ROPA-179558 format. One line per 8 residues: number of its first residue (from 1); their letters; for each residue x, y, z of C-alpha. Coordinates in steps of 0.25 Angstrom, whole numbers, plus 5000, padded with zeros to 4 digits. Layout:
<pts>
NUM) a) X/Y/Z | ... $
</pts>
This chain:
<pts>
1) xxxxxxxx) 5286/5783/5291 | 5275/5773/5293 | 5262/5772/5300 | 5255/5761/5307 | 5241/5757/5310 | 5237/5752/5324 | 5227/5754/5335 | 5237/5758/5345 $
9) xxxxxxxx) 5249/5768/5343 | 5259/5757/5347 | 5254/5747/5336 | 5254/5758/5325 | 5268/5762/5329 | 5273/5748/5328 | 5266/5746/5315 | 5272/5758/5309 $
17) xxxxxxxx) 5286/5753/5313 | 5283/5740/5307 | 5281/5747/5294 | 5293/5756/5295 | 5304/5747/5300 | 5305/5739/5286 | 5307/5753/5279 | 5317/5758/5289 $
25) xxxxxxxx) 5325/5746/5293 | 5331/5736/5283 | 5324/5723/5284 | 5336/5715/5289 | 5339/5725/5300 | 5324/5725/5304 | 5323/5710/5305 | 5336/5710/5313 $
33) xxxxxxxx) 5330/5721/5323 | 5316/5715/5324 | 5320/5700/5325 | 5320/5701/5340 | 5305/5702/5341 | 5302/5689/5333 | 5297/5678/5343 | 5307/5668/5346 $
41) xxxxxxxx) 5319/5676/5342 | 5331/5675/5352 | 5342/5685/5350 | 5356/5679/5350 | 5365/5686/5360 | 5379/5690/5356 | 5390/5685/5366 | 5399/5696/5370 $
49) xxxxxxxx) 5413/5692/5372 | 5418/5706/5376 | 5415/5716/5388 | 5418/5730/5390 | 5429/5733/5400 | 5430/5745/5409 | 5438/5753/5399 | 5428/5751/5389 $
57) xxxxxxxx) 5437/5740/5382 | 5431/5727/5376 | 5436/5715/5384 | 5435/5701/5379 | 5427/5692/5389 | 5433/5678/5392 | 5425/5668/5384 | 5421/5661/5397 $
65) xxxxxxxx) 5415/5674/5402 | 5407/5676/5389 | 5401/5662/5390 | 5397/5663/5404 | 5390/5676/5402 | 5383/5671/5390 | 5379/5658/5397 | 5374/5666/5409 $
73) xxxxxxxx) 5366/5676/5400 | 5359/5664/5393 | 5357/5655/5405 | 5366/5644/5400 | 5375/5636/5409 | 5389/5641/5409 | 5400/5633/5403 | 5407/5622/5410 $
81) xxxxxxxx) 5422/5620/5410 | 5429/5607/5413 | 5444/5606/5413 | 5454/5595/5412 | 5469/5595/5413 | 5479/5587/5406 | 5493/5587/5411 | 5504/5584/5401 $
89) xxxxxxxx) 5516/5580/5410 | 5526/5578/5398 | 5524/5593/5394 | 5521/5598/5408 | 5508/5604/5403 | 5494/5605/5408 | 5483/5605/5397 | 5469/5610/5402 $
97) xxxxxxxx) 5456/5606/5394 | 5443/5614/5396 | 5430/5608/5392 | 5419/5619/5392 | 5404/5615/5390 | 5394/5626/5387 | 5380/5624/5381 | 5383/5609/5377 $
105) xxxxxxxx) 5396/5613/5370 | 5409/5608/5376 | 5422/5614/5372 | 5436/5609/5376 | 5449/5616/5375 | 5463/5614/5381 | 5473/5624/5386 | 5486/5625/5395 $
113) xxxxxxxx) 5477/5632/5405 | 5463/5629/5410 | 5459/5644/5407 | 5464/5642/5392 | 5457/5629/5390 | 5444/5635/5395 | 5445/5648/5388 | 5446/5641/5375 $
121) xxxxxxxx) 5434/5633/5377 | 5426/5645/5381 | 5431/5653/5368 | 5426/5641/5360 | 5412/5640/5367 | 5411/5656/5365 | 5413/5654/5350 | 5401/5644/5350 $
129) xxxxxxxx) 5392/5654/5358 | 5396/5666/5349 | 5393/5658/5336 | 5380/5653/5341 | 5384/5639/5343 | 5380/5640/5358 | 5367/5648/5360 | 5359/5652/5372 $
137) x) 5346/5645/5375 $
</pts>
């Protein structure tokens, strides 16, 4: 129990809480909870790679969907994808190369299908976003 001095009830209550918080909540936890009121502090958002389905199951989102949602939420230009194809006539194979550019980073991947090559690129870019290598402005 603490008391605070103030001309108004509101400021007296705040002053009492300021004295009480360090006694009730451990210092490290209090700092973590109160940091959001520090001028200039920007909260880092966690990128969600799963969604809840109709049956209440967790469903993994496609990396491209996750990046598009994150880019839109943070007002960033969406990723750009450029495809190129290499046809190996001796083996009768097509090899697709996808180049995805997002926030100045370019990732390139190859695959038997366009979709596979692009998916590899988006997975790699998503790793950069999750690790903090690519940040919102």
